[in-house]
C-alpha positions in Angstrom: 0.7 -7.0 10.9 3.2 -4.4 9.6 3.5 -2.2 6.5 6.9 -2.2 4.8 8.5 -0.8 1.7 12.3 -0.9 2.1 14.4 -4.1 2.2 17.0 -2.4 4.4 14.5 -2.7 7.3 13.8 -6.3 6.8 16.2 -7.9 9.4 15.2 -5.4 12.1 11.5 -5.8 11.5 11.7 -9.5 11.3 12.6 -9.7 15.0 9.5 -7.9 16.1 6.4 -9.7 17.5 3.9 -9.5 14.7 1.9 -11.9 12.5 3.1 -11.0 9.0 3.4 -8.2 6.5 0.0 -6.9 5.7 1.2 -4.4 3.1 4.5 -4.6 1.2 4.5 -1.5 -0.9 6.1 -2.0 -4.3 6.6 1.5 -5.7 9.9 2.4 -4.0 11.3 -1.1 -4.7 10.3 -0.9 -8.3 11.5 2.7 -8.9 15.0 1.8 -7.6 15.1 -1.3 -9.9 13.9 0.7 -12.9 16.3 3.5 -12.1 13.6 6.0 -13.0 13.6 5.0 -16.7 10.7 6.3 -18.7 8.4 3.3 -19.2 6.8 4.8 -22.3 10.2 4.5 -24.0 10.0 0.8 -23.7 8.0 0.4 -26.9 10.6 -2.1 -28.3 10.4 -4.1 -25.0 6.6 -4.2 -25.4 7.0 -5.4 -28.9 9.5 -8.0 -27.9 7.3 -8.9 -25.0 4.5 -9.8 -27.4 7.0 -11.9 -29.5 8.1 -13.6 -26.2 4.6 -14.9 -25.7 5.1 -16.9 -28.8 8.7 -18.0 -28.2 8.8 -18.1 -24.3 11.9 -15.9 -24.5 11.8 -12.5 -22.6 14.0 -9.6 -23.7 17.1 -9.1 -21.5 15.8 -6.0 -19.8 12.6 -7.7 -18.8 14.5 -10.7 -17.4 16.7 -8.3 -15.4 13.7 -6.4 -13.9 11.9 -9.7 -13.0 15.0 -11.2 -11.4 15.9 -8.1 -9.5 12.3 -7.7 -8.2 12.2 -11.4 -7.3 15.4 -10.9 -5.3 14.0 -8.0 -3.4 10.7 -9.8 -2.6 12.6 -12.9 -1.5 14.4 -10.9 1.1 11.0 -10.3 2.8 9.5 -13.8 2.3 12.6 -15.4 3.6 12.9 -13.2 6.6 9.3 -13.5 7.7 8.5 -17.1 6.7 6.2 -18.8 7.5 4.4 -15.6 8.3 2.4 -14.3 5.3 3.7 -11.4 3.1 1.1 -9.4 1.1 2.7 -7.7 -1.9 0.7 -4.8 -3.2 1.4 -4.4 -6.9 2.3 -0.9 -8.2 -0.1 2.0 -7.8 1.7 4.6 -9.9 0.6 8.2 -9.7 2.0 10.6 -12.2 2.9 13.2 -9.6 4.7 10.7 -7.4 6.8 9.2 -10.2 6.8 11.8 -12.9 9.8 10.4 -14.8 8.1 7.1 -15.4 5.4 8.3 -17.7 6.6 11.6 -19.3 4.9 10.8 -22.6 1.5 10.7 -21.1 -0.7 13.8 -21.1 -0.7 15.7 -17.8 -3.5 14.8 -15.3 -5.6 17.4 -13.7 -6.1 15.2 -10.6 -3.6 12.3 -10.4 -5.3 11.0 -7.3 -8.2 10.0 -9.6 -6.2 9.5 -12.7 -4.5 6.6 -14.4 -3.6 4.6 -11.3 -4.2 1.3 -9.7 -5.6 -1.6 -11.8 -6.9 0.8 -14.4 -3.3 1.4 -15.5 -2.8 -2.4 -15.8 -5.7 -2.6 -18.3 -4.2 0.3 -20.3 -0.7 -1.2 -20.4 -0.2 -4.5 -18.5 3.6 -4.8 -19.3 4.9 -3.9 -15.8 2.2 -5.7 -14.0 3.1 -8.9 -15.9 6.7 -8.4 -14.8 5.5 -8.1 -11.2 3.5 -11.3 -11.6 6.5 -13.1 -13.1 8.6 -12.0 -10.2 6.1 -13.3 -7.7 6.0 -16.6 -9.5 9.8 -16.8 -9.3 9.6 -16.2 -5.6 7.3 -19.2 -5.3 9.7 -21.3 -7.4 12.4 -20.5 -4.9 10.4 -22.3 -2.3 8.6 -19.4 -0.6 4.8 -20.0 -0.5 4.1 -17.3 2.0 3.7 -14.6 -0.7 0.2 -13.2 -1.7 -1.0 -10.4 -3.9 -2.9 -7.2 -3.1 -4.4 -5.3 -6.1 -4.5 -1.5 -5.5 -7.3 1.0 -6.2 -9.7 -1.4 -7.9 -12.6 0.5 -9.4 -14.6 -2.3 -11.1 -15.2 -6.1 -11.0 -14.1 -6.1 -14.7 -10.7 -4.7 -13.7 -10.3 -7.4 -11.1 -11.2 -10.1 -13.6 -8.6 -8.8 -16.0 -5.9 -9.1 -13.3 -7.1 -12.4 -12.0 -6.8 -13.9 -15.5 -3.2 -12.8 -15.7 -2.5 -14.1 -12.2 -3.8 -17.5 -13.2 -2.0 -17.5 -16.5 1.4 -17.1 -14.9 0.6 -19.9 -12.5 0.5 -18.1 -9.1 -2.8 -19.6 -8.1 -1.2 -23.1 -8.3 0.5 -22.5 -4.9 -2.1 -23.5 -2.2 -1.1 -20.7 0.2 -1.4 -17.9 -2.5 -4.3 -15.5 -2.0 -5.5 -12.8 -4.3 -6.9 -9.8 -2.4 -8.0 -6.3 -3.3 -7.6 -3.0 -1.5 -10.9 -1.6 -0.5 -10.2 2.0 -1.4 -12.9 2.9 -3.9 -16.5 3.2 -2.6 -17.8 0.8 -5.3 -16.2 -2.0 -3.4 -18.6 -1.3 -0.5 -21.6 -2.0 -2.6 -20.2 -4.7 -4.9 -18.2 -6.8 -2.4 -20.3 -9.9 -3.0 -19.8 -9.6 -6.7 -16.0 -9.3 -6.2 -16.0 -12.4 -4.1 -18.0 -14.3 -6.7 -15.4 -13.1 -9.2 -12.6 -14.6 -7.1 -11.5 -12.1 -4.5 -10.2 -14.0 -1.5 -9.8 -11.1 0.9 -9.8 -7.3 1.3 -7.7 -4.8 3.0 -9.2 -1.4 3.8 -7.0 1.5 2.6 -8.4 4.1 4.9 -6.5 7.1 3.4 -7.8 6.8 -0.1 -11.2 5.6 1.0 -11.6 8.6 3.3 -10.8 11.1 0.6 -13.4 9.5 -1.7 -16.1 9.2 0.9 -15.6 12.7 2.2 -14.7 14.4 -1.1 -11.2 15.5 0.0 -8.3 15.7 -2.4 -5.3 14.4 -0.5 -2.9 16.5 -2.7 -4.8 19.7 -2.1 -6.2 19.4 1.4 -3.4 17.4 3.0 -3.6 14.4 5.3 -4.8 16.5 8.2 -8.3 16.7 6.6 -8.5 13.0 6.1 -10.8 12.3 9.1 -11.1 8.5 9.2 -13.0 8.9 12.5 -15.9 10.7 10.7 -19.2 9.0 11.3 -19.5 8.3 7.6 -16.2 6.5 7.5 -17.0 4.6 10.7 -20.2 3.4 9.0 -18.3 2.4 5.8 -15.6 0.5 7.7 -18.2 -1.4 9.7 -20.1 -2.3 6.6 -16.9 -3.6 4.9 -15.8 -5.7 7.9 -19.3 -7.2 8.7 -20.0 -7.9 5.0 -16.6 -9.7 4.7 -17.5 -11.8 7.7 -20.9 -12.7 6.1 -19.0 -13.7 2.9 -16.5 -15.7 4.9 -13.4 -13.8 3.6 -10.7 -12.1 5.7 -10.7 -8.3 6.1 -7.7 -6.3 7.1 -7.0 -2.6 7.4 -3.7 -1.1 6.4 -4.3 2.7 6.4 -3.4 5.2 9.1 -6.9 5.1 10.7 -6.1 2.8 13.6 -3.0 4.8 14.4 -4.5 8.3 14.1 -7.8 7.3 15.8 -7.0 4.7 18.4 -10.6 4.5 19.5 -11.4 2.8 16.2 -9.3 -0.3 17.1 -11.9 -1.4 19.7 -14.7 -1.0 17.1 -12.7 -2.9 14.4 -12.1 -5.8 16.7 -15.7 -5.9 17.8 -16.9 -5.9 14.2 -14.6 -8.8 13.4 -11.6 -7.4 11.6 -9.1 -10.2 11.0 -5.9 -8.2 11.0 -4.6 -4.6 11.5 -1.5 -3.6 9.6 0.5 -0.5 10.6 3.9 1.0 10.1 6.6 -0.4 12.4 6.8 2.7 14.8 3.1 2.3 15.6 3.2 -1.5 16.1 3.4 -1.5 19.9 0.7 1.1 20.3 -1.8 -0.7 18.1 -0.9 -4.1 19.6 -1.7 -2.7 23.0 -5.0 -1.3 21.8 -5.9 -4.7 20.2 -5.1 -6.5 23.4 -7.3 -4.1 25.5 -10.1 -4.5 23.0 -10.0 -8.3 23.0 -9.8 -8.4 26.8 -12.9 -6.2 27.0 -14.8 -8.4 24.6 -13.8 -11.5 26.6 -14.9 -9.9 29.9 -18.2 -8.9 28.4 -18.7 -12.5 27.0 -17.9 -14.0 30.4 -20.4 -11.7 32.1 -23.1 -12.6 29.6 -22.4 -16.3 30.1 -22.8 -15.9 33.9 -26.2 -14.2 33.6 
């Protein structure tokens, strides 16, 4: 599968031989739609949003954001249908999009700050707009859209998001799936609890997971220090993949680990990874590695059967 973020690349990418979009990043799409407005200045919109819950009428700016986002997502779902598209909801970091949250106090370490689903629990307004946009995509006839929740720290955060997903009606579409990114070490130990709470699949975000396992700040140390081939990371990925198999849920990986460490591909395939999602330039390289790994497994199986 492939990772994408820009609608301009949809038509070119759609012609490539892959099985779906494993990671549709939302941040660039949303930042263009919002035109870098300060979301903390939307207090009146939040107030109107509360009133809208009683009257079923959204303020004009909310309708515009939802419609524009639905238009953008539809470009992907239409181009790749019936192949699945996994939309990752916004994972805002104050350093990456500083104009969005200028009223918030500065963060000493934005990598561990108010990001991921934690931000949704603090202010769910934008997340609700994303969900409404996904529901509009479904109404347009595209059932191949699913949702990935980013940087989930606790089962309680997931339950908060799941309730809002169900409330907007996304789960009524049979093809819809609600996944989480496996980026925080707590997921490793609580995966069964997440599944009991309704998680239908996981996608390993190897970049964030590596920094938290090895204690490396991506903003300070740089990506060169994110050694996803470290024995600790290999053990973590194996545990996630094999546990997902035992729990009968799909497990993908969408970080840079399979690209930067090609030897990992064979291990991921052997453990039972269900998909590997990479940026378009790395697609051919990783497809070749997957093919070689699968051929090796089949040959070993054939030899064992002949013994």
